[in-house]
BADRENKOL-936011 format. One record per residue: z negated, x, y negated of N, C-alpha, C in turn. Coordinates in steps of 0.05 Angstrom, whole numbers, plus 5000, padded with zeros to 4 digits. Layout:
<sites>
ZXYZXYZXY
...
</sites>
This chain:
<sites>
643378990790642078770801642578630823
641078600840641678430864641378130862
642978010869643077710863641877560885
641177280872639277080891641676920902
641976940927644076760941643276480946
644576300936644076010943645975870959
645075850985647075741004646775471015
648475351022648375101032651274991043
651174791060653274721080655274561054
657474441063659374311051657674071037
658374001015657673760998654373740996
652973990997649673950990649273960961
650973970944650073930918650374230904
651274430915651274710903652774690872
654874600871655774580844655174370826
654874120834654373880815651373850814
650074000830647173960822645574200819
645974440834644074680833645274830806
647874870804648975010787648774870759
648974620757648374470733645774460723
643974430739641074410732640374710724
641074910738640475180735641675230704
643975230701645175260673643475110649
643074890655641474710635638374880630
637474960651635175100650635575280630
636975470640637775690622638475670590
640075450586640275400562638175290545
635975160555633575060542632475380536
632475580554631175770545632375990531
635276060531636576210515638776110497
639275880499642075770487644475840505
646975760499648875760514651076030509
650476160484652176410480652576590506
650476630518650376840535649476790564
650776580567650376450598653076450611
653276550632656576610645656176460671
658476270679659076100703661776230710
662176350735664876430741665776330764
668076190771669176120796671476220803
672876150822675476280831678076100822
677975850814680275710806679875560779
681575530764681575400742680475070744
680974940765680374690776677374680777
676174850791673674880797671874940776
672475100756671375200732671874960710
673674820710674274590693671974350703
672074270724670074130738667074160731
666074430731663574520729663174510698
664974580680664674540653665074230644
666574090655665873820650663773620654
662373720680659873620691657473690670
657373960662655474050640655873950612
658273920605658573780577657973510579
657673380601657373050603654273040604
652873230603649773180600648473140573
646373040576645172950548644273160530
643373390546642673630531644973760517
647473790529649573930515650273710494
650273470499651373270483649773270454
647273300460644673310434645773580423
646173780434646674070420649574080402
650873870411654173840398655574080412
655074220431656774420446659874260455
662174430446664774310452665374490473
667574350486669374540508670174790501
671274840477672275050466669975320464
667975240460665375410459664975550490
665875400509665075480534667675610552
669775620537672775700547672275970561
670976170552670776420564667676480577
666476260577663476260592663476120613
665375900619665375800645668275800652
668675970672671876000675672376180700
674576230705675376390730674476700723
673976860748673277110741675577300727
678177200737680077340725679977300698
680077050687680276970656677877090643
675377120653673277280639673777550634
674577690657675577950659677778010636
679877880634682077890617680977860586
678577700586677977660555676377880544
675578100564674178340555676178590551
678678530559680578710554682878680530
684178910527686378850508688278650520
688578420498690278270508693278300516
694178250541697178280547697878010557
700677980560701677790572701477840606
701677600618701177610648704077640661
703977840679706777880698707177560711
709977470706710377220717713177190728
714276950729717076930748718677040732
719277030706721477150690721277440692
718877570692718577890695720177930721
719777790741720477860767723477760770
724477590753727477610749728677850741
727277910719728478160707728678410725
726478420741726578630757728578640780
728978380790731278340804734078420795
734378400771736778520759736878830758
733978910756734179190753734379370777
733379230804733179340824733779150849
735979140866736578960881734478940906
732779120909730779110930728878880928
728378830900726478580894727878310902
730578320903732178080908731878030938
731178180954731278130985729677920991
727377800978725777600982725677360961
726877120964727676980940724876820937
724576750911722476590896723276400882
721576170873721975960859719875960833
721175870809719275870789716275780794
716275570816714075470818711875640842
713175810853711975970871709676150862
707576200879705676380873706976650879
707576860865709377070869707577260892
704477260887703277430905702977360933
703777080938703576990966706876930975
708876880960711076840967713077040973
712677290950714377520953712877720966
714277890988712878021006711478280990
713278400967711978600958709878540939
709578330924707378260911704778150928
705678020952703777960971702378260982
703678400988702878680993700678810973
701478810950699878930927697078720928
697278500929695078290925693078330948
694678380973692778420995691078701000
692678880989691779160987688979200969
690279050945687779050924685378850930
685578690948683678470956681878680977
683078830988681678951013680479201003
680279250978679579520964680879750963
683779710969685579970973687479960946
686279880922687579850897690080110897
688880350900690780570893690780740916
690480620941691280740969692680590988
695280560978697080370990697580451019
697880711025698680851046696580781065
693980791056691880761078691580471086
691980301066692580041075694679961095
696880051090699580001105698980081133
697680291141697080381164694480371176
692780181161690280071172690879891200
689679931218690379771245690179491240
688079401221687479091217690178981201
691779151185693679031171696178921185
696778681176699278541189702178621171
703278831183705678941167707778771171
707478551189710178391188709978221172
707778191156707777981131709078071108
710378351106711378451086714178521090
715178401109718278421118719878291098
722178341089723678571103723078891092
720678891078720679191069718579351088
719379601087717679821101716179941081
714780191090712980291068714180451046
716380561056718080731038719180551014
720280321021721180091001719180050981
716379980993714479890977713680110960
713780350969713080570942715380580926
717480510934719780500912719480300895
719280070902718879870886715979880868
714080000880711780030865712680180835
713880420841714880600818716180420793
717780230801719580120786717779890777
715879730789714079550780712379670761
710779860765709080000745710580100717
713280160719714480280695715080000678
715779800691716579580679714279450666
711779450678709479330666708779460641
708979720646708079930622710079860598
712579870605714779800583714679570567
714179310585714279040575710878990566
708879150570706479100557705378820572
705678820599704878590616702678720637
701178560648699678650675698878390691
698278440716697878260738695278180741
694577990757691277880761690278120775
691478270787689678520802688778750777
690678790760690078950740687478830721
687478610720685378490700682578540711
682678580743679678610753679578900752
681479060762681179350763681079470734
681879400713681679530685679079400676
678079180684675379100673673379320685
673779340712671779510724671779790714
673679900703674380200700674180240666
675080040653675580050623673479930601
673379660614671779490594668679550589
667979500569665179500562663079280576
661379380586659279260603658179010581
658678720592657678540571654678510576
653578430550650578380549650478060555
649177950571648577680577645977640590
645077370587642477240597642477210626
644777060630644376980661647476960670
647976980694650476970708650276820733
651976590740652276430761655276470773
655476520798657676570814658376330829
660276110824660975930841662776000867
662475850889664475960910664176220916
661976350919661676640919663076800941
663076600965664076720990667076780989
668276680969671376720967671577010950
670177100943670077380928670677590946
673077780937673877990953672478240939
672878460951671478730948671578770916
674578810899674278860874673078670857
673178400864671678170850668478210851
667678250874664578340876663778550859
665478790860665079060840665178930809
666878760803667078690778664478490770
664178310793661578150785658978300781
658478520798656178680796656278840773
658678910756658479050732657878790708
658878600711657978340691654878300688
653578350715651078290718649278500710
650478700700648979020696646278900677
646478770655644478670638643278450639
643978250651642977990664640178040662
638477860647635477840650634577800678
632577930687631577910716630877700727
632577670748632177400764633877180753
635777250738637877050726640477090736
640877230764643477300771643577140800
645376920800645776770825648676780836
648376820863650576750875650676510892
652876340889652476070904654776000924
654375980946656275920965655875840994
657575881013657075771039658775991059
657476201069658676371084660876281108
659676011116661275891136663975811124
664375811100666875691087668275981075
668176181085669276441079672176411091
674076341080677076291087679076461079
678276611057679876771049680377051053
679777111076679577391093682577531090
684477381089687277531081687077621058
685477551037685477641009683577891003
681677911027679378091024676377981022
676177721023673477601027672377681051
669677761053668377871080666177711085
666777501107664577341122661977531129
661877761137660277901142657777971121
659378011101657578081072656177841064
656877591067655577361058654177261080
654477311103652777221128650477441122
650277671112648277811110646277721086
648177661065646477541041645177301051
645877081068645076881076642276841086
641877071099639177141113636877131097
637177191069634877151050635576921031
637676751036638376561015636276361013
636276190990635075930987637375730998
636575571015637975391032637875121021
640474971012640274711005641374531030
639674311032639674231062640973921061
640173751038640873511038643773451031
645673321053648373251046648373031029
650173061010651172880988654272820988
655072881012658372821015658872681043
658472881067659572791090657872591102
658572311111657372131130656372251151
654972141170654172191197656072271214
658472151215660872221240661972461231
662572561204663672801193661473001195
659272951191657273181191657073251218
656473091237656173191264658473321278
661073201273663473361280663373651269
663173671241662873931229660874111239
658673991246656074171262657474291288
658474131301659574211330661774401329
663274361304665674611303664274881294
662474851277661675111268659275241286
658175081301655775191320656575431337
658975551345659375791359658676031334
659475991311658776161291655776181282
654175941285651375921281649776111305
651076051324649976221351650576511347
652976581339653376841337651676981319
651076861297649476981271646776931278
645876781300643376731309641676591282
642976341272641076201258642475891259
640475711252640975401259640575271225
642375191216642075051192641374731188
639774691174639274381168641174271152
642174081158644373941142644473651149
643173511130643373211130645173081130
646472821136648372701130647872541101
649872451089649772341059649072041062
647571961045647071651040648771541016
648871291020650171111000648171140974
649671170952648071200923649270970907
648470940884648770760863652270810856
652871080854655671110852657570980872
656571020900658470880919658570610913
656270440904656170200896658170110872
657970270856659570220827662570230835
663670400855665870440859667170260880
665070090891665769920913666570010939
664870190948665670360968663870360993
661770170986659770111011660469881030
660570031058661869851073659669611083
661069371091659669101093656969201114
654569061113651969101123650769361118
651769501096650269761086649369681059
647369831051646469831022645770131013
644970160985644270390973642170510990
642170750996639870911010640170941039
642270761053642870781077644871041086
644471131111646071361117649271291119
650871391108654071361111654371441141
655771251154656471311182659171401189
660971241181664071341186665071361216
667371361219668471361245670871611249
671171691270672571861281675171781299
677371861294679671771304681772011316
683471951334685072101348687972011341
689672141329692672111325694672251345
695572171366697272281382699672361364
700472221344702372301330702572121302
704972081287704771961262706571741263
707671621288709371441288708471181300
705771171314705470951329702770941345
700470831342697770811358696270671339
694070581357691870381343690470481321
690170761324688370911299690370941276
692971011282695070961257695170731242
695070511258694970261247692670221232
690470291240687770271226687970421201
688970681200689670821177691170701157
693270621168695470471143694370241134
692770081154691369811142689269921120
687870141124685570201106686670321083
689070451080690570561058691070331042
692370121057693669881041691569691027
689169681044687169431035684269541022
684369841018681869931004682870080979
680470160965680970340940680370650947
680470680970678870950978681071130977
680171420975682471620978683171761002
685171881005686072001035687072281031
686172461048687372731047688472811074
690972881074692473031093692273311093
690973471111690873751107692173911138
692374131132693774271156693474551153
693674721174693675041169695875141158
698475101169700775231157703275011150
705075181132706775041122708674801138
709574841166710474621179709174341177
706474381171704874091171705773951146
706474131125707474041097708973871101
711973911116714173701122713373461135
711673541158710873271176709173091160
707673151142706172881131707772781107
709672941093711072821072713272631085
714272691110716472491123714872251127
712172271135710872051146710071881119
709472021100709071821068711671701064
713671811063716271701055716971461073
716171511100717571271123715571041115
713271091109711270861103711070761074
712670861057712970821027710170811018
709071041015706171121007706371330985
705671220964705171410940703471660945
704471920938703272110948703672370928
701872580930702572810916700273020928
701973290920700773520930697873570914
695473660929692973710916693273870886
695674030884695974190865698474090848
699273900852702173790833701973480828
703673420814704273170807705072980827
705572740827706472550843708872630854
709772560876712672620888714572510871
713972210866715472040844713071920826
713671960802711671870787711371600776
709371480769709271230762711371110743
711571290721714071260702716271220716
717271350734720171330747719971070764
717371010781718270770796717970550776
716670540754716670340733719270280727
720870510716723670490708725270300729
724770400756726570250772725769970776
723269890773722069590774722769440750
722969520725722969360705726369370695
727869540704730469550691732069270696
731869200721733268920723732368700707
729968670698728568500680729668550654
729668790645730268900620733668810613
735568850631738268790626738368520630
736568360640736868060646735767920615
734768080602733867950576731467990564
729068050582726268100581725668350562
724468330538723768520523722068710536
721968970527720769200537719369310519
716969450525715469620500717369860496
716570000475718070210467717470460485
714570450493714370630513715970640536
716470410550717870380572720870430572
721870340547724670420540725070730538
722570890527723271180527723171270555
721771130573721671220600724471170612
725770950611728470930619730171140609
730171230583731871430570731271680587
728971760597728372020605730372060632
731371840650732771880670735471750669
736371670648739171530646741371710639
743171660652746071800645747671690628
750471770623752471700611753371400607
752671310640754071070642753070840625
750270890617749170700598748670790576
747671040569747371140543749671170527
749771130500751571180483751871460478
754271580477754671880479753571980450
752672220451751072350430747972260431
747072110445744472090448743172260470
742072460459740572700478738172570493
738072590516735572530528733272780523
734072980513732273200506730973190477
731873010464730372940439729972630439
727972570421727072300422728772120399
730371980411732171840388730971610374
728271550389726571320378724471390357
724371640352721971730339721571550314
723171440297722071300279722271000281
722470910306721870640317718770540321
718470300308715470230310714870120341
712170140348711770090376711369810375
713369650386713769360394716069330415
715869070425717769050448720768990435
722669110453725469130443727168980470
729568900463731068770485733768910489
734968930510737369060516740069040494
739768750491741468640469741368820442
738768840434738268970409738969270409
738269400432739169680437742369730436
743769460450746369520446747469490419
746469300403747269230375746769470359
744269640367743769870348745570120357
747270070376748870270385747470530404
745170460417743970600436745170560464
745670330474746270260500749070160499
750470230520753070130520753269830534
755269690520755469410528755569390560
756969530573757269520601755069610617
752969700603750169770617748769500632
749669260619748369020626749268920655
752169030660752668960689751469100710
750169330707748469470729745569340732
745869220756742969040753740969270770
741369500781739469660793739669910774
737170050771736870250754738370490767
738570540798739370770805742670750800
743770580786746470550780746970670757
744770710738744970810712743771100708
742671140721740671360724742171650727
741571920718742972130728742472130758
744372340764744272360792741772450806
741272340830739072420845739372390876
737572530890738872560917738072270933
739672220953739771950969736471930983
735472160992732772121010730771990982
731172140961729172010938729171740931
731971640928732571390922731771170939
732171260969730871130994728171070994
726671270983723971270986722971080961
724171120938723670920912724270610920
726170560930726970310944724870170962
723870350979721670290998718770220988
718370380965715870300946716370090936
718570030921718669790904718869550922
720069540949720169340970716969280974
715669490981712569420990711269370969
710969480944709569410923707969660916
706869700893705369990885703469880863
701370080860699170020841700470140815
700969960796701970050768700870270759
698470230753696370420736694570620750
693770510775691970680791692470990797
690271110800691371420808692371430834
694171640839695071700868692571810887
692471630910690271590928690571780954
693071820954694172020976695072270969
693772480981694672740970694272930999
696073170997696373371019695973581007
695473821027695374071019694574231045
695074501043694074671063690774711063
689874801082686574801081685774981058
687175201052685975391031686875201002
688775071002689374860974687174690971
685774620991684174320991681074410988
680474680991677474770992676474680970
674074600967672674500942672774260935
674774070945675373850939674473600959
674173340947672573140962674272900961
674672760985675972550989674372351012
675072071007673871911023674171891054
676771961057677872021087679472291085
679472411113680772581114682772601145
684872731144686372751169687272971172
686873141192687173401201689073461218
691373601208693273671227691973941242
692173981268690674191284692574361297
695274321285697674561293697074831284
696874991306696875281296699475371304
700675541288703075661292702975971297
700576061297700376391305697476471313
697476641323694576711336693076801309
690276731313688676821293685776841303
683977001287681477041299679976751306
678576771324677076511332674976451307
673776611299671576501281672876441251
675276551247676776461225678276191227
678876161256679775831260677775641259
674875711267673075531264671575471235
672475681218671175641190673775471177
675975511180678175391173678275091181
677275001202676974721216674674591202
672374751201669974641191670274531159
671774751143672474691117674474431115
676274421131677874151126676773921133
675273891155673773631160671573571137
670673781129668073711109668873641080
671873591075672873511051671873211052
671373071078671572771076668672661074
668772401070665872271063665772041088
667571871094667171651112668971751141
671371701140672771681168674071971168
674872041194676372291199678372231220
681072321221682872311237683372591249
683772621272684572911281687872831291
689672931280692472941286693373171306
694573091327695173231352696673461341
696273691354697973921352701073891359
702774031344705474041352706074241364
704274471367705274701383703074701408
703374951426701774971447698975021438
698575121409696575251402695075021382
692375031384690874851373687775031353
687974911335686375041308683275031326
681675241325679175221337678375241367
680875311382680575311413680675631416
678575771425678576021431680576131454
680676001475682176111496685076131492
686475961472688975971464689976171442
688276281430688876471408686776721413
687476941401685977181402683177191391
</sites>
């Protein structure tokens, strides 16, 4: 069955409006048991599920989150649910393989790393699979478009050797990887019988995923198969997504036009960025800037002189660096004196270090878009409250437990393990340092240490300098982290009030690829945007500087 493609520029309501409304329409018609929505990330799937569950219709029907676990989820999770359950190949499996064969140890990875991106062998398998070469690795290796440098230090003979060992290990340990989930579903799984299927962010789909999606849609009722996305945001070409395929689908697409995210400044900038691609494919999209809504009013984000219904304007700034300029002073002032959110995004890893050093130097609370805060509220509070605690001020049991998570033997009585809760039988009330000393939990000499860094377990100097800067400046004790960072692929699909884009380009890339990346980056924002000057001779989105 051919899909109906629903297309729309960033922030036109593809997820929160079209998908939600279409799903509820199907629920009223068929019930929820055989309606499937698939996305590409757990974050996106969770967001869709939460939006749908929060509607009156679903509340009235009494549908719980658990009931939608395998109906609104990632493509991989859905495929896995239709197969014999196995464990997923992970970091510990990789460690086992490095012990069995030293070739695996030529590329180091950490437990938090995405193996398919960080380790050259797994990256090769992932890329080959995504481009449709699941069992034709030699053809992929020698394809003229393949960047073989990305898989160093391995050559093809090494890749072949590693693949034999890898396959044997998976079979022996009864594990499989994310590529297996898709391929096994295509070749082995029973075709599901469902009433309706919606694919979110469809342009991120690679060739095997599209094949799997086509199989899932086999028995869908006529007219109930939708792919929702934006060809101009096809930025996962390295994983096999194909902008040509989605531009072809876009010719007959139903187009969403009313912007609900980007204000006039960002809207205009994004149109300028993407226009060469619109010209290339000979189309001109309608995309209106967003207007202020009741939600903006409730959140206190309507600027002075504006009201609900007015077009959001916003401003554009240029940052020559992150050390000093009028635009930077304005940015820092806005961070300190508003409740707005800020995204710092960049093309490649060097931009990561650049923004983190900026955050630290300016004592800004921050986190990666996929991870927790660099320093948690709990840790900051422990440093803040400790001097008060040992001076005699009573503290809540929750705060005392927080102290315990970071404290070392200078203060804690020996035998009290921080890995176990020594306070599990204590009631929730305030306690003093003297009481903990009396009960044999704290050493008497703990009271002589008036700074928390003197009694906590060892931590690096850089981290302590940052903590002290934040304490001196002051921080929001209970609010969410408003400043986040991540590369453009990480931040896709997210929304922030303001966006700062590092346009540094560290390698040659296809011009249209650059434009789509740049377009995706700036369109994360609502109000203001900043362009951070490139740190190299190459700048994202400039044709003559790259291939």
